[in-house]
N, C-alpha and C positions, 0 to 999 in steps of 0.2 A: 564559367567561374561559379563556384559554389556559393549559395546564398550566405549572407552574413547577418549580424544582429540588426543592422540598419534596415535590412529587408523585412525582418520579423517585426521591428518597431513600426514600420510602415503598414504592415499587415494588421497590427493591433489598432493603429490609429484609424484604419478603414473599418475595423470591426471591433468597436470599443467595449462590447459586452461579451465577455468570453465565458464559455464553459470549459474549464480546465480539467483534463483527465490525467492523473499522475500514476506512475508505476515505480517499480523497485529502483530504477536509476536515480530517483530523487533522494534515496536514503543510503546509497552506497558510500557517500562521503561522510555519513554518520556512523560508519562501521558495520552496517547491516548488509550482508552479502545479497546479491541478486540471484535469480534462478537461471538466466539464459545468457549465451554468448552473443557476439555481434551479429551472428547469422540467425539468431532466434532459437538455437538448439539448447537443450538442457545442458547445463554445466555439471550437474550432479544428479544423483538419483531423485526420482519424482517424490515430492513430499507425501505425507500421510494422506490416504484416501478416506473419505467419510465412511464408506461401507466397511472397511477393515476396522476402523476405530470402533464402530458400533458393534461389530460382530465378534471381535477377538479380544478377550481380556489381555492376552500377552501383547497385542499391538498397543493397547492403552498403557500397559506397563512400560513398554519401550518408548512410547511417545513422551510420557511424563518424566521418565528417567533422563532422557535427552534434554527435555525442556528444563529440568532442574538445573542442568549445567548451562544451557544456552540463555536462560533468563537473565543471568548476570550481565551479559552484553546488551540485551534488549532493554533492560531496566535502566541502564546507565547511558543509553544513547541520547544525544542532544541534536536539536535541529541543525541542519547544514545550510549551505548557501542557497540551495534550491528552495528549501522551505521558507527561509527568510525573504527571498526575493518574491515568492508568490504571495506572502503575507503583505508585502509592500504594494504589490500590484492590486490586491484586494482593497487595501486602504486608499489607494488612488482611484478606485472606482472601475477598474478594468475587469475584475473577476466577478461575474454574476453568481457562479457556484464553482466550487472545487470538488470534484469526485475523485477520490483516491482508491486505488486497488491495494494500497499498503495498509497494514494493520498496526503500525507502530505508534500512531497518535502524534507524530512529529509535526504535522501541519498545524494542528491545534496548539501545540507547544510553542510554535513559532509566531503565533498570533493570528492565523487564519480563523475566521469565524463562520464563514459559509462553506461548511465541509460536510460531505456525505461520505462516511466510511463504508464503501461498497461491500467490503469483505469483513466488516466487523473490526473489533479491537482486541489485541492480544493481552491488554492489561486487565481484562475481565474474564471471569470463568462463569459458565452457566450450567445448570442442571438440566439434563435431558428429560427428566421426569416431571419435576415441579416448576421448572423454568426460573428458579431462584438464581440470583447473580451475586458474585462475591469478587473482591479485588484479587488479581493474580498474585499480588504480594502476600496475601493471606494464604493462598494455596501454596506458595513457596515455603512459608514457615511450616506448614503441615507436612509437606514433602520432606523437608530437612529433619523435622522431628521424628517422622516415621522411618527414615532411612539414614541413620547416622553413618558418617564416613563417606557418603556419596559426594558431599560438598568438596572433598579433596581431589576428586577426579578432574582431569584436564582433557579437553577435546576442542577441536577446531570448530569455530562458529559456522553455523549453517543459517539459511534465511529464516526470518520470522521467529526468532527465539529458540530455534532448534540447535542441535550440536551433533557432530559426528562421533557419537559414542558407540562404536561397533566392537565386536569381539567380546562383548560383555554378556553375562547371564542375567537377564532381566526377571527371571521367574520369581525371585524372592523380593522384588521391588514392591513396596506397599503404596497403593494409590488411595488417598482418602476419599470416602464417599461424600455426597452432598450433606452438609451439616443440618439441613432442614428436613430432608426426607430419606436420606440414605441412597439416593439415586446416583447415576453415573455423571461425573463432571467432565465437561469438555471446554476447551478454550472458546471464547465467544467470537469465533472467526468462522468464515466459510471455508471448509476443507475442499480439496479437489474431489470432484464427484458430488458435491453438495450444491443445492440451488441457492442463488442469492435471493434474499427475501424480496417479495414482489414490491413491497412499499418503498424499498430503497431504489430499486430500478425505476419505479414509477416517478419518484421524486426527482431522480437524475434526468429522466427523459423530459419531465415537465420543465426543469431548469434549462435543458438544452433547447427546448422549443422557444424559450424566451431570450435566448442568446443570439448574437450575431454570427458567431463562429466557434469552432472547436479547436482548442490548443491541447495537444498531447505532449506530456513532458515525462521523459524517462520510462517509457513503456514500449515494448515490442508489439503489444496488442495481440500476442499469440493466443491468449485465453479469450474465449468468446465473451465472457462477462464484461470485458473492456472493449473488445472489438465491436460489440453491438452498437456502441455510441458513434463509432465511425460510420457504420451502416446507416444509422438513424440520421446523422448529419447529411450523408449523401442523399438519402431519400427526401430530405427537406430542402435540399439545394443550398446547404450551409457550407461555406469553405472550411478547410481544415489545414492546420499547420502542425508541425511536430518538431520537438527538440529531442533527439535521441542518438546515442552512439550505436550505429548498426541498423540492421534491417528492422522494419516494422511490417506487420501484416497489412497495413493500410497504405503502403508506399505509393501504390498506383492511384490512390484517391486524394493524395495530398496536393494542396496548392503551393506549399512551401515546406521545406525540411532543412533543419540545421543539424548536421552531424558533428556536434560539439559536446563537451562535458556539460551536463545539464545545469549544474550550479553556476558555473562561469557564464554560460549563455544567458540564463535568466537574470543574473545579477546585472549583466551588461544591458539587458533589455529594460529592466526597471530604471537604470540610470538614464538610458536613452529617452525613455518616455518622460522622465522628470524634466529633461531639458526642453521638451516640447510644451505645448499648451496644456496646463494642468486640468485634470478632471476632478470633480467633486465626488466623493463616495456616494453611491446610491443609498437611499433610505428605505 
């Protein structure tokens, strides 16, 4: 018989200080598409690579043109059941730290406070030259001002504020420079092919070292930046559980796995734990 939420609740009661690692499956209920299917394969073309963005002006024009369209969905996204349930678990004292691979900021919007945005935040833009930062909404105003008419284009939403705007000539699309130094602006996220900042990895590993167990929610762990925490937990002898529809790269390492929709499973978990002995939030 497949494990159910009661088994996961028992796991959490035995290991009440969790390091939670979340992925795209937590945000699909908020209307943000994920990258991979149940087998862990790409559903769609691979996203922009850091090397191309840096080296090719046309790649940057294509990225920002698609982002102009996709930002509407990302900016309007609201926390879903998974985000709210994890915030409740933190408030009840079960989550020592939440490490998210998502860039949408929805865990914070739902009320989680102990959050490491491993791959950055899509709502911020940074300059690659002077490292100045500005809100993504300000970038959107500039993109619309410089490219009148593009706001009327329609395209299917892709992950992380992207859109499938293909068959379009991007050569005339104007990308604003950094307002402080004139440098190249990039979303403040870790692109594919780019390294996660060491300080974020270090902070997450330090939190894992102080946790009793690792709980993976809505991630296939196919990308090494997330899978490294499963390896670290294994090396430390810490048990791991996962809630994910479909295959994860760490399936062979898991003590428990629920193949259920993440929002429903985590909501049921929070309710089950409320029915047991209450825990006070850690200070």
